[in-house]
Structure formats: C-alpha cells, structure tokens
C-alpha positions in Angstrom: 107.7 77.2 94.0 107.2 81.0 93.9 110.1 83.3 92.9 110.4 84.7 96.4 110.7 81.2 97.8 113.5 80.4 95.3 115.4 83.5 96.4 115.0 82.5 100.1 116.3 79.0 99.4 119.3 80.3 97.5 120.2 82.7 100.4 119.9 79.8 102.9 122.2 77.6 100.9 124.8 80.3 100.6 124.7 81.0 104.3 125.1 77.3 105.1 128.0 76.9 102.8 129.7 79.9 104.3 129.2 78.6 107.9 130.5 75.1 106.9 133.7 76.5 105.3 134.3 78.8 108.3 134.2 75.9 110.8 136.8 74.0 108.8 134.4 71.5 107.2 134.3 70.9 103.5 131.3 72.6 102.0 129.4 71.0 99.1 128.6 73.8 96.7 126.3 73.9 93.7 124.5 76.5 91.6 120.9 77.1 92.4 118.5 78.0 89.6 115.4 79.9 90.4 112.5 77.4 90.1 114.9 74.5 89.5 116.9 71.9 91.4 120.2 72.5 93.2 123.1 70.6 91.5 125.7 69.3 93.9 128.1 66.4 94.2 131.7 67.6 94.0 133.7 68.4 97.1 135.2 71.8 97.4 139.0 71.9 97.4 140.8 74.5 99.4 142.4 77.0 97.1 140.1 76.4 94.0 136.7 77.9 93.1 133.6 75.8 92.6 132.7 75.1 89.0 129.5 73.5 87.9 129.4 71.0 85.0 132.4 68.7 85.2 134.4 66.3 87.3 136.2 67.4 90.5 139.9 67.0 90.2 142.2 67.1 93.2 144.6 69.9 92.7 142.2 71.9 90.5 138.8 73.5 90.9 136.0 71.7 92.7 133.2 70.7 90.3 129.6 70.1 91.2 127.8 67.3 89.5 130.7 64.9 88.8 132.9 62.3 90.4 136.1 63.3 92.2 139.4 62.3 90.5 142.4 62.0 92.8 145.2 61.9 90.3 147.5 64.9 89.6 148.5 67.5 92.1 146.8 68.7 95.3 146.0 72.4 95.8 146.2 73.7 99.3 146.0 77.4 100.1 146.5 78.3 96.5 149.8 76.3 96.2 150.3 73.2 94.1 152.1 70.2 95.6 153.1 67.1 93.7 151.0 64.0 94.1 152.2 61.5 96.7 153.3 59.0 94.0 155.4 61.5 92.1 156.9 62.9 95.3 157.7 59.3 96.6 159.4 58.4 93.3 161.5 61.5 93.4 162.5 60.9 97.0 163.4 57.3 96.3 165.5 58.4 93.2 167.3 60.9 95.4 168.1 58.0 97.7 169.4 55.9 94.8 171.7 58.8 93.8 173.0 59.1 97.3 173.6 55.3 97.5 175.4 55.3 94.2 178.2 57.4 95.7 178.7 54.9 98.6 181.2 52.6 97.0 183.5 55.3 95.5 183.3 57.2 98.9 184.2 54.0 100.7 187.3 53.5 98.5 188.3 57.1 99.3 187.7 56.4 103.0 189.9 53.4 102.9 192.8 55.6 102.0 192.8 57.0 105.6 191.1 54.3 107.7 191.1 50.5 108.0 187.9 48.7 107.0 186.7 48.1 110.6 187.4 51.6 111.9 185.8 53.2 108.8 182.5 51.3 109.4 182.5 52.0 113.1 183.3 55.7 112.8 180.8 56.3 109.9 178.0 54.7 111.9 179.0 56.6 115.0 179.0 60.0 113.2 175.7 59.2 111.5 174.1 58.2 114.8 175.2 61.5 116.4 173.6 63.4 113.5 170.4 61.4 113.8 170.4 61.8 117.6 170.7 65.6 117.3 167.7 65.7 114.9 165.7 63.5 117.2 166.5 65.7 120.2 165.8 68.9 118.4 162.4 67.6 117.3 161.6 66.2 120.7 160.6 63.0 119.1 159.2 60.5 121.6 160.6 56.9 121.8 159.1 54.4 119.4 156.5 52.0 120.6 157.8 48.8 122.0 156.4 46.8 119.1 158.6 48.7 116.7 162.0 48.0 118.3 162.4 44.5 116.8 161.9 46.0 113.3 164.4 48.8 114.1 166.9 46.2 115.2 166.6 44.5 111.8 167.1 47.9 110.0 170.2 48.6 112.2 171.7 45.1 111.7 171.0 45.3 107.9 171.8 48.8 106.7 173.7 50.4 109.5 176.2 47.6 110.4 175.8 44.6 108.1 175.8 46.1 104.6 178.5 48.8 105.3 180.8 46.2 106.9 180.5 43.5 104.4 180.9 45.8 101.3 183.8 47.6 102.9 185.6 44.3 103.4 184.7 43.3 99.8 186.1 46.5 98.4 189.5 45.7 99.7 189.8 43.0 96.9 187.1 44.1 94.5 186.7 47.2 92.3 183.6 49.4 92.7 182.3 48.3 89.3 182.5 44.6 90.3 180.9 45.3 93.7 178.0 46.8 91.9 176.7 43.2 91.3 175.3 43.5 94.9 173.2 46.4 93.8 172.2 44.6 90.6 170.6 41.8 92.6 169.4 44.0 95.5 166.1 45.3 93.9 164.9 41.8 93.0 165.9 40.4 96.4 164.2 43.3 98.2 161.0 42.9 96.2 161.0 39.2 97.0 161.5 39.7 100.7 158.8 42.4 100.8 156.3 40.1 99.1 157.0 37.5 101.8 157.0 39.9 104.7 154.0 42.1 103.7 151.9 39.5 101.8 151.6 41.8 98.8 151.9 40.1 95.5 153.0 42.3 92.5 151.7 41.4 89.1 153.5 39.1 86.6 154.4 42.1 84.5 156.2 43.5 87.5 158.1 40.3 88.2 159.1 39.9 84.5 160.5 43.4 84.3 162.2 43.0 87.7 163.9 39.8 86.7 164.9 41.2 83.3 166.4 44.2 84.9 168.4 42.1 87.3 169.6 39.9 84.4 170.8 43.0 82.5 172.7 44.4 85.4 174.3 41.0 86.4 175.3 40.3 82.8 176.8 43.8 82.5 178.8 43.5 85.7 180.1 40.0 84.9 181.0 41.1 81.4 182.8 44.0 82.9 184.8 41.9 85.3 185.8 39.5 82.5 183.6 36.7 83.9 185.8 36.1 86.9 184.5 36.2 90.5 186.6 37.8 93.2 187.3 36.5 96.7 185.1 39.3 98.0 182.0 37.8 96.4 181.1 36.0 99.7 181.0 39.3 101.4 179.0 40.9 98.6 176.3 38.2 98.6 176.0 38.4 102.4 175.6 42.1 102.1 172.9 41.6 99.6 170.8 39.5 102.0 171.1 41.7 105.1 170.5 44.9 103.2 167.4 43.6 101.5 166.1 42.6 104.9 166.8 46.1 106.3 165.2 47.8 103.4 162.1 45.6 103.7 161.6 46.2 107.4 162.5 49.9 107.1 160.0 50.3 104.3 157.3 48.7 106.5 158.1 50.9 109.5 158.2 54.0 107.3 154.5 53.6 106.7 154.0 53.8 110.5 156.4 56.6 111.4 158.3 59.3 109.4 161.2 57.8 107.4 163.9 59.9 109.1 162.8 58.6 112.4 163.1 55.0 111.2 166.8 55.4 110.2 167.3 57.9 113.1 166.3 55.4 115.8 168.1 52.5 114.1 171.3 54.5 114.2 170.8 55.6 117.8 170.2 51.9 118.7 173.7 51.1 117.3 175.4 54.1 118.9 176.7 52.5 122.1 178.2 49.5 120.2 179.6 51.6 117.4 181.2 54.2 119.8 183.0 51.4 121.6 184.0 49.8 118.3 185.3 53.1 117.0 187.6 53.5 120.1 188.9 50.0 119.8 189.4 49.9 116.0 191.1 53.3 115.8 193.6 52.1 118.4 194.4 49.0 116.4 194.2 50.0 112.7 196.5 52.7 111.4 195.0 56.1 110.4 196.6 58.2 107.6 194.4 61.3 107.2 194.1 62.9 103.8 191.5 64.9 101.9 190.0 61.9 100.1 189.8 59.9 103.3 188.0 62.6 105.2 185.6 63.4 102.3 184.8 59.7 101.9 184.1 59.3 105.6 181.9 62.4 105.8 179.8 61.3 102.8 179.3 57.7 103.9 178.2 58.9 107.3 176.1 62.0 106.5 175.2 61.3 102.9 174.7 57.6 102.4 173.9 56.4 105.9 171.7 59.3 107.2 170.4 61.5 104.3 170.2 58.7 101.7 168.3 56.3 104.0 166.0 59.1 105.2 164.7 60.0 101.7 164.8 56.3 100.6 162.5 55.1 103.4 160.2 58.1 103.0 159.9 57.3 99.2 159.2 53.6 99.9 156.4 54.6 102.3 154.7 56.6 99.6 155.1 54.3 96.5 155.6 50.9 98.1 158.6 48.7 98.7 158.4 46.8 95.3 158.3 49.9 93.1 161.0 51.7 95.1 163.3 48.8 95.1 163.3 48.6 91.3 164.5 52.1 91.0 167.8 50.8 92.4 168.4 49.0 89.1 169.9 52.3 88.0 172.3 52.4 90.9 175.1 50.2 89.4 175.2 52.4 86.3 175.4 55.6 88.5 178.1 53.9 90.6 180.0 53.2 87.4 179.8 56.8 86.3 181.1 58.0 89.7 183.9 55.4 89.6 185.0 56.8 86.3 184.6 60.4 87.3 186.1 60.2 90.8 188.3 57.1 90.7 189.5 57.1 87.1 188.2 53.6 86.3 187.5 52.8 82.6 184.0 53.1 81.2 183.1 49.9 79.3 181.5 50.2 75.9 178.5 48.1 77.0 177.5 50.7 79.6 175.1 52.7 77.3 173.3 49.6 76.1 172.9 48.4 79.7 171.6 51.8 80.7 168.9 51.7 78.1 167.9 48.2 79.1 167.7 49.1 82.8 165.7 52.2 82.2 163.1 50.3 80.1 162.8 47.7 82.9 162.4 50.5 85.5 159.7 52.2 83.5 157.7 48.9 83.2 158.0 48.1 87.0 156.8 51.6 87.8 153.7 51.2 85.6 153.0 47.6 86.5 150.5 46.8 89.3 152.2 46.1 92.6 
C-alpha cells in the first residue's frame, strides 16, 4: 500500500468511528499504522478514552486488542458507579439494618397499641406511603400473572410476619425472638432453591448451615435454654416470611423492588384499613413518645423502606446470597435492644458476631 493510500484509509476509519459514536452506537476504535494493519477488538466505553495494547475494563478506558473484563465499576458520562454486585450487597445490608430495628420498635409500639391494632395500623400507614409513591410515579398496574406472587408477598411480609412476631413479643424478649431471624436466612435459601430451581454450591450450604447453628446456639444460650410460649408464633413467622422473601426476590427481577412491596401493600390496604378501624375501637390506646416512634418506624422504616432496598438488593445479587446477610440481623437486634430497651449484653455476643461474619463472608464468595 502506498503512503497516500494509508493516509486515506486512516481518515476513513476516523470518520466512520465519529459517525458511529454520534448516532449512539458503540464505535470500535484502534490505532492505524501507515503501511500496517489496524488493531481493534475492545469496545469503547462512554467516558473513557481508547487505549491500545491491553484489556478493556468496564469502568475504565476502552482498550483495543484485548478481551473485555466486566468486573469493577462502570463509567458513564465520566462518573463512576459501583458494580451491580457491590450495589446489591449494600442495598441488602441496608435492608438488614432496617429490619434489625423492627423488634425493638415493635416493643415500643406495644406501649401505646394492642398487638392487633399495631399490626393493622402499621400496614395501613405503609400502604398509604406506597400508594402515594405509585401514584406520583404513574406506575401502571402489574401484569395479571404477577398478582399471585404479590399476594404471597403481602401475606408473608406485610401481614403474617408482623402479626405473628408482635404476638410473640408479648411473652418473649427481643433477644429471644431473634431466633426467628437466625433461622430465616437458611429457610429463605432453601425455599428459593425449591422455587427457582437454582442450586447453590456445597460450600454455600455448609457456611449457611454453620451460620444458622451459631445464631441458634447463641440465642438459646442467651435465653437459658428455655423455650417461651411464643415460639409457635415465631416459627410460624419464620415460614411465612421466608415464602414472602422468596417470591418478592423473584418478582424484583421482573419489576423494580419498590414496586413489588408497593403493590403488595396496596393489595392489603382495604383489609388493613377495616382492621385498623375495628381493632382501634376494641383495644385500648395509650399514646406516648415511644409508642408513636415505634409505630412510625415499623410502618415507614421496616415495612416500606426496608423491604424496598431489600428486594432491590436481592434482585441484583440473588436470593441465596442476600438471605445470608441476614445472619447479622440478630446481633444487630441485640445491639438495639441493649441501646434502646436496656437489655443486658451477653458475653458470648462478640464471639457469635465473629462466627457469623465469617459465615457471611464465605456465603458471599461461594458459588450460588
């Protein structure tokens, strides 16, 4: 090829790349050497320059001549956003922190409301918040095929779990009730494997079972080995909540997580509104600061916000991995029970915390 032909080819490639990027398509860029071949093979990432000679990394510069690596962060318009797995883990952890405040907040709420009225009013308030967001966003109704799954979410996490745990907390301490959360990750992972057909690795199951054993042993040791009369309520809450988490996690991969819990709450609104009116007229109400704060948190914090970030996190990292993050929830609940309710911190708590964190780390790295 003559020198002038090489220059013409170089100009043609530059014009083509410019036109491709202008039309919104990804342009494959390479460096052209006069009299030599054009090297290409790495996609151009918006926000990063093209570099020849190495692999293309999502979140960094595009590289010609090497394979694309999709780990790390994604660069868009010059801004760096966390990878989906990291973002999903952080969202699920935020949900766990929100849930860890549920039992102490429920104990506060019971200072002002009866168990039935507390559950009915919290669900009604959460449904009104969710409905306002759905209306503001002009979100269309879910497809008919999703309503059965939303009913499972509503029955499990909007009505079943709050009602059964509230009844249990009348006779159990918050630390003893944490046995539900100690078994919940393993139960959720098991139901998710049955429902979705995904089979986590043996390493995952070993770490999950080990974490559950640590939490159960810790809670039983803390309660002196005795089982309270509320254990029937607690184990019932465990099953219905795991079913709601599993179905909600599946739906969150098909629609935004906040819409999953939003529509589940709205589905319960007529029933919970009637139940609120009836229970408030039957059960005595003694308003105080603790009672109001507890009600507001279990409605807006645990029921709406907590489930929103939880389902969104599950959609990004998967139900099994997200469920195992809840192994930390009993220990967080214990911290809040000491800080907010004045309960005693057992000496075994630090050891249990270390064991749980190790199990969580293994489940997050294991294949699922």
